[in-house]
C-alpha positions in Angstrom: 64.5 -20.8 12.2 63.5 -19.2 9.1 62.2 -20.4 5.9 64.1 -22.8 4.0 64.3 -23.2 0.0 65.9 -25.9 -2.0 66.1 -27.3 -5.2 63.9 -30.5 -5.9 65.3 -34.0 -6.0 62.6 -36.3 -5.1 59.0 -37.1 -6.1 57.5 -36.2 -2.6 59.2 -32.7 -3.2 58.4 -32.1 -6.5 54.4 -33.5 -5.8 54.6 -30.9 -2.7 55.5 -28.1 -5.0 53.0 -29.0 -8.1 50.2 -28.9 -5.1 51.1 -25.5 -4.2 51.0 -24.3 -7.4 47.9 -26.0 -7.9 46.5 -24.2 -5.0 47.7 -20.8 -5.9 47.3 -20.1 -9.7 44.3 -22.6 -10.5 41.9 -22.4 -7.6 42.9 -18.8 -6.2 43.5 -17.3 -9.8 41.8 -19.5 -11.9 44.5 -20.2 -13.9 42.9 -23.3 -15.8 45.2 -26.4 -15.6 46.4 -26.9 -19.3 47.8 -23.3 -18.9 49.7 -23.6 -15.6 51.2 -27.2 -16.2 53.5 -27.5 -19.4 56.0 -29.9 -21.0 58.7 -28.4 -19.4 57.5 -29.3 -16.2 58.5 -32.8 -17.0 61.6 -32.3 -18.7 63.7 -29.1 -18.2 62.7 -26.9 -15.6 64.7 -27.4 -12.2 62.1 -27.0 -9.3 62.5 -25.6 -6.2 60.7 -25.8 -2.9 60.3 -23.8 0.3 59.4 -24.5 3.1 58.1 -22.3 6.0 60.2 -22.3 9.7 58.1 -25.2 11.1 59.1 -27.3 8.0 55.1 -27.0 6.3 55.9 -26.8 2.4 54.5 -23.1 1.8 56.2 -21.8 -1.8 57.5 -23.5 -4.9 59.3 -22.0 -8.0 60.8 -23.4 -11.5 63.9 -21.8 -13.8 64.7 -23.3 -17.1 66.9 -22.1 -19.9 65.2 -20.3 -23.0 66.7 -18.7 -26.0 66.4 -15.3 -24.3 68.8 -16.4 -21.3 67.5 -17.9 -17.6 63.5 -17.8 -17.0 62.3 -17.7 -13.8 58.6 -19.4 -13.3 55.7 -20.4 -11.4 56.5 -18.5 -8.0 54.0 -19.2 -5.6 53.6 -19.0 -2.3 50.7 -20.3 -0.6 48.4 -17.3 1.0 49.0 -18.6 4.9 52.3 -17.8 4.3 52.8 -14.9 2.4 54.7 -11.6 3.8 57.5 -14.5 5.8 60.1 -14.5 3.6 59.2 -17.6 1.7 59.2 -16.0 -1.7 62.7 -14.1 -0.7 64.3 -17.4 0.5 62.5 -19.1 -2.9 64.3 -16.6 -4.7 67.5 -16.5 -3.0 68.1 -20.4 -3.8 67.2 -20.4 -7.7 69.3 -17.0 -8.2 72.0 -18.8 -6.3 71.5 -22.0 -8.4 71.2 -20.2 -11.9 74.4 -18.2 -11.1 76.4 -21.3 -10.7 75.3 -23.2 -13.5 74.7 -20.1 -16.2 76.6 -17.1 -14.6 76.7 -14.7 -17.7 72.8 -15.8 -19.2 70.4 -12.8 -18.5 67.7 -13.7 -16.2 64.0 -12.8 -16.6 60.6 -13.6 -15.8 57.1 -12.5 -16.3 55.6 -11.0 -13.1 52.5 -10.3 -12.4 50.9 -6.6 -11.6 51.0 -7.3 -7.7 54.2 -8.8 -7.5 56.6 -6.6 -9.2 57.5 -4.6 -5.9 58.5 -7.7 -4.8 60.8 -8.3 -8.0 62.1 -4.7 -7.9 63.5 -5.1 -4.4 65.5 -8.0 -5.4 67.1 -6.3 -8.4 64.9 -6.8 -11.5 63.8 -3.8 -14.0 60.4 -3.8 -15.8 60.9 -4.4 -19.1 58.3 -3.5 -22.1 54.5 -3.1 -22.2 52.0 -4.7 -19.9 50.8 -7.8 -21.2 48.1 -10.7 -20.4 48.7 -14.1 -19.7 45.8 -16.4 -18.4 43.8 -13.3 -18.0 46.0 -11.2 -15.2 48.4 -8.8 -15.9 51.7 -8.8 -16.4 54.8 -7.0 -16.9 58.7 -9.1 -18.4 61.5 -8.0 -15.6 65.3 -8.5 -16.1 67.7 -8.7 -13.6 69.9 -5.8 -13.3 
């Protein structure tokens, strides 16, 4: 059995997703809580949870509509579960839902430098200049 990812539909799974994001972004990367959590978490974002083969919550993500299309955000995989296809399971679940709900929307994200090869393998292309967000270097990437 491999990793699975799905759209969050209950508060326990949402809490697990937020806990993963806090561990990765706040504890590991030093992102302030005020930058990691925003109004979209409780309003318009669709949240996802990935579970490892044994059922342990291992990854989280979200997406939302913006004036520029669909923005994928807050992709996080716990350190112990990296390089185990958790991120790929999350990305595939998110993109499948986006394709169903908004098939003609431009899909984009802001990728941390170390994540760029992952997104390139999944069809994203860098666009524009490098920028900093929460003291972490990023590139905008668009689904080709």
